[in-house]
C-alpha positions in Angstrom: 15.7 -15.6 8.9 14.7 -19.7 9.8 12.2 -20.3 13.2 12.9 -23.5 14.6 9.3 -23.9 15.1 7.8 -22.9 12.0 10.5 -23.3 9.7 12.2 -21.0 6.8 10.3 -17.9 5.7 8.1 -18.0 2.3 10.1 -16.3 -0.5 8.1 -13.0 -1.6 8.3 -11.8 -4.8 6.4 -9.0 -5.8 5.4 -7.7 -9.1 3.1 -4.5 -11.1 -0.4 -5.8 -11.2 -2.3 -6.4 -14.4 -5.4 -5.5 -15.1 -7.1 -8.9 -14.1 -6.1 -8.0 -10.8 -8.4 -5.3 -9.8 -11.4 -8.3 -8.5 -8.2 -9.3 -6.0 -7.4 -5.7 -5.5 -10.9 -4.5 -4.4 -11.0 -7.5 -2.1 -7.9 -6.5 -0.3 -9.1 -2.8 -0.2 -12.6 -3.9 1.3 -10.6 -6.3 3.7 -8.1 -3.7 4.8 -11.2 -1.1 5.3 -13.0 -2.9 7.3 -10.1 -4.2 9.6 -8.5 -0.7 10.1 -11.5 1.7 10.2 -14.6 -0.3 10.5 -15.7 1.0 7.2 -17.4 -1.5 4.7 -17.2 -0.6 1.6 -19.6 -0.3 -1.9 -18.4 -3.2 -3.6 -19.1 -1.6 -7.1 -17.6 1.6 -6.5 -14.7 0.3 -5.4 -13.9 -2.2 -8.1 -14.6 0.7 -10.5 -11.9 2.8 -8.3 -9.6 0.4 -9.0 -10.3 -0.4 -12.5 -10.0 3.2 -12.9 -6.3 3.2 -12.4 -5.5 0.4 -14.8 -7.7 2.5 -17.3 -5.9 5.8 -16.0 -2.4 4.8 -15.5 -1.4 8.6 -14.5 -3.5 8.1 -11.6 -1.0 5.3 -9.8 0.0 1.9 -9.6 -0.7 -1.1 -8.5 1.4 -3.6 -7.4 1.1 -7.5 -5.6 3.3 -9.4 -3.4 3.3 -13.2 -3.7 4.5 -16.1 -2.0 4.4 -18.7 -5.0 1.5 -18.3 -7.1 -0.7 -17.1 -4.2 -0.9 -13.1 -3.7 -0.8 -12.3 -0.5 -0.3 -8.3 -0.3 -0.6 -5.1 -2.0 0.2 -1.3 -2.3 -1.2 1.5 -4.7 1.5 3.9 -5.7 0.1 8.0 -6.5 1.6 10.9 -7.5 2.4 13.6 -5.7 4.4 16.8 -7.5 5.9 18.7 -5.3 7.1 22.5 -6.3 9.8 22.7 -3.6 11.6 20.1 -5.1 10.8 19.9 -8.8 10.2 16.4 -8.6 7.5 13.9 -7.4 6.8 11.8 -4.1 5.6 8.6 -4.5 2.7 7.5 -2.3 2.3 4.5 -0.6 -1.4 3.7 -0.6 -4.0 0.6 0.2 -1.4 -1.5 1.9 -2.5 -4.8 2.8 -1.4 -8.1 3.9 -3.4 -11.1 4.4 -3.4 -12.2 7.8 -1.3 -15.4 7.8 0.8 -13.8 5.6 2.1 -11.3 8.4 5.2 -11.2 9.8 6.5 -13.0 6.5 8.4 -10.2 5.1 5.4 -9.6 2.4 5.6 -5.8 3.6 9.1 -5.3 3.5 9.5 -7.0 0.1 6.8 -4.1 -1.5 8.6 -1.5 0.6 12.2 -2.3 -1.0 10.7 -2.5 -4.2 9.4 0.8 -4.2 12.4 2.5 -3.0 14.9 0.5 -5.3 12.2 1.6 -8.0 11.8 5.0 -6.9 15.8 5.6 -6.4 16.1 4.6 -10.2 13.3 6.7 -11.7 14.5 10.4 -12.4 12.1 13.3 -10.8 11.3 11.0 -8.0 12.2 12.9 -4.7 11.0 10.2 -2.2 8.5 8.0 -0.6 5.4 9.0 1.5 2.6 7.3 3.2 -0.3 8.0 5.9 -1.1 5.6 8.7 -4.2 5.8 11.4 -3.1 7.3 14.2 -3.7 4.3 16.2 -2.4 1.8 14.4 0.8 1.4 16.1 1.7 -1.6 14.6 2.1 0.1 11.3 3.3 3.0 12.5 6.4 0.5 14.1 7.2 -1.3 10.6 7.4 1.9 8.9 10.0 3.5 11.1 11.7 0.3 11.1 12.3 0.7 7.5 13.7 4.0 8.0 10.3 6.1 7.7 10.2 9.4 9.6 7.2 10.8 11.0 6.3 14.4 8.7 5.8 17.4 9.9 2.2 17.5 8.6 -1.1 16.3 10.0 -3.5 15.1 7.5 -6.9 17.0 6.9 -9.7 16.3 4.1 -13.2 16.8 3.1 -14.7 13.4 2.5 -18.0 13.6 0.3 -18.0 10.1 -0.5 -17.6 8.2 2.6 -17.7 11.2 5.0 -16.0 11.6 8.3 -14.6 8.7 10.1 -14.6 9.2 13.7 -14.0 5.9 15.3 
């Protein structure tokens, strides 16, 4: 879509992340945690956690969205087995789009890539994600991409970062 004031939107490409992307991904994750939850994350622990995904691909995989050579967004896919469906859900996590690239189809490109890949992968039954209850902008985006709220609330015990009271 073209906007008379801003011109055409940049083309968004999506690729699998590689291990060399780990510092970028950790930076994106830190920015997302600070922005969405006001949580500063331990940089060393975060980078080790990102690298652990590359060291153990069964834990998940990262995707990077770019405008040309400039990375502008990311997400992490993790896997949950569903005995009810005898198949896996792919969970979308660690979504981040740099501020000046928002509203330019970056998340849409990531999302559509995930959906197309999941549909083409045997034993994948769907995609899921969780979103902060106060993040209404993200909820609107997910609804616009045909996602619907699930029947479940999310509960946790977190021994590392602790309870979020915000």
